[in-house]
Each structure stands twice: as C-alpha cells, then as structure tokens.
C-alpha positions in Angstrom: 0.0 0.1 -0.1 2.8 2.4 0.9 4.6 2.0 -2.5 1.3 2.7 -4.6 0.9 6.0 -2.8 4.5 7.0 -3.6 4.1 6.1 -7.2 0.8 8.0 -7.4 2.4 11.2 -6.2 5.4 10.7 -8.6 3.1 10.3 -11.4 1.1 13.5 -10.3 4.5 15.3 -10.1 5.6 14.2 -13.6 2.2 15.2 -15.2 2.6 18.5 -13.6 6.2 19.2 -14.8 5.1 17.9 -18.2 2.1 20.4 -18.2 4.5 23.3 -17.2 6.8 22.4 -20.2 3.9 22.5 -22.6 2.8 25.9 -21.2 6.4 27.3 -21.5 6.7 26.0 -25.1 3.4 27.4 -26.1 4.5 30.7 -24.8 7.9 30.7 -26.5 6.5 29.9 -29.8 4.5 33.0 -29.9 1.3 31.0 -30.5 -0.5 33.0 -27.7 0.4 36.4 -29.3 -2.6 38.4 -30.3 -3.1 38.1 -34.1 -5.1 41.3 -34.5 -3.7 43.8 -37.1 -4.0 44.7 -40.6 -2.6 42.7 -43.5 0.0 43.9 -46.0 1.7 42.0 -48.8 4.9 42.1 -50.9 6.0 40.4 -54.0 9.6 39.0 -54.0 11.8 37.1 -56.5 13.0 34.8 -53.8 12.1 34.2 -50.2 14.8 31.4 -49.4 14.3 30.3 -45.7 11.4 32.5 -44.8 9.0 30.6 -42.9 5.3 31.1 -41.7 5.3 32.9 -38.4 8.6 34.7 -39.1 9.0 38.2 -37.6 8.4 41.5 -39.3 10.6 44.0 -37.8 11.0 47.8 -37.9 14.5 48.8 -36.5 14.9 45.5 -35.0 11.5 45.5 -33.0 8.9 43.0 -33.9 5.6 44.7 -35.3 4.1 41.8 -37.0 4.2 38.3 -38.3 4.4 36.5 -41.7 1.0 34.8 -42.2 1.3 33.3 -45.6 3.6 32.7 -48.6 2.4 31.8 -52.1 3.4 32.0 -55.7 1.9 34.3 -58.3 1.0 31.9 -61.2 1.4 34.6 -63.8 4.5 36.4 -62.8 6.3 33.6 -60.9 6.9 35.9 -57.9 6.6 34.8 -54.4 3.8 36.6 -52.6 4.3 37.3 -48.9 1.5 38.1 -46.6 2.0 39.7 -43.2 -0.1 40.9 -40.4 1.2 44.2 -38.8 0.1 45.3 -35.3 -2.6 47.8 -35.0 -1.3 51.2 -34.1 1.8 50.7 -36.4 1.5 53.2 -39.5 3.5 52.1 -42.5 4.1 55.0 -45.0 3.3 54.3 -48.6 6.9 54.5 -49.8 8.3 51.9 -47.3 10.8 49.3 -48.3 10.6 45.6 -47.3 13.4 43.0 -47.6 14.0 39.5 -46.4 17.0 39.5 -44.0 19.0 36.9 -42.2 19.1 36.9 -38.4 22.9 36.1 -38.3 24.8 33.2 -39.8 22.9 30.5 -38.1 19.6 32.3 -37.4 16.3 32.2 -39.5 15.2 34.8 -41.8 12.8 37.8 -41.0 11.0 40.5 -43.0 12.7 43.8 -42.5 10.4 46.9 -43.1 12.0 50.2 -43.5 9.5 53.1 -43.3 9.5 55.8 -45.9 8.7 59.5 -45.5 5.4 59.7 -47.3 2.4 61.2 -45.3 0.1 58.5 -46.9 0.1 55.3 -44.9 -0.8 51.8 -46.0 -4.2 50.4 -45.2 -5.5 46.8 -44.7 -5.1 44.7 -47.8 -2.3 47.0 -49.4 0.8 45.9 -51.0 4.2 47.3 -50.5 5.8 48.0 -53.9 9.4 48.5 -52.9 10.7 45.0 -52.3 14.3 43.6 -52.0 15.0 40.0 -52.5 16.9 37.8 -50.1 20.5 37.5 -50.8 21.6 33.8 -50.0 24.8 33.2 -48.1 25.9 30.5 -50.7 25.6 33.2 -53.4 27.7 35.5 -51.7 30.3 32.9 -50.9 30.2 31.8 -54.7 30.8 35.4 -55.8 33.7 35.9 -53.3 35.4 32.6 -54.5 34.9 33.6 -58.1 36.4 36.9 -57.5 39.3 35.5 -55.6 40.1 32.6 -58.1 39.8 35.2 -61.1 42.8 37.2 -60.0 
C-alpha cells in the first residue's frame, strides 16, 4: 500500500512538470500572441528560408508576423502576406526586404519606413521590395572573384 501512494504522487509530479513544459513551449513559440492587426503583402523574386510565423521588424523591433507565402502563377513571384500590429503606421513609400538573423539564425522581414504622409491600409501591397541574398550566393561570388585574380 505504501508503494502505490508514492508512485501516485510521483506520477502526479511528472504530469505537472510535463504540463509546465507544454505551457512554456506554447508561450515561447508566440502562438499565444494577439493576431489582430492589418494585412500587408509584398512580391519577391525569392524568399529562401522565410517561414510562416517569421517576424516582421522595424528597427529590430517585432511589429508583425508572416502569415502566408504563395506563388503568383502569372509572374512567378513569391507573394508574402504579413499581419502588422494595430497602431503601427506604415508609410506608402516603405521598403521591405528579407534578411537573415545572423549566420545561423532564421530569416525575417525587415520593414524600413519611408517618408510619405500617406500610410498603407489593410490589404495594401508594399511595392518596393528587395529579394533575399543567400549566403551561398555571396560565398560563390567571393570565391569567383578570388580565383579570377
């Protein structure tokens, strides 16, 4: 009888710890974040490494999330849809690019606000986009330049 009580208590402790880890994982993955905001999109030639849920940042501060990536069947461009937090005003002449978060980090969308007094609204498209520059391409160019000399 004594052994079954100890086993029951240990089982309960294990379940509580497992629940705590699930809660922390839920908070860390940003699934609990408020998804309200307005939607913007941009067209890119390449979005290598950009995943759903990637950050949209202005000056290094997260202001949104990538919600969808698709391909335009007519122009064969990658279309990135993102949700920007309410209260963040994005000027119409803003620039958006896909940037790496360090050598081993993931990709994120970098939004550089312009100077226009007109701001983008829900469903608008950012026209000034810059494609991702893959690290492999940069290394290939550097090796080509070195071996050419």
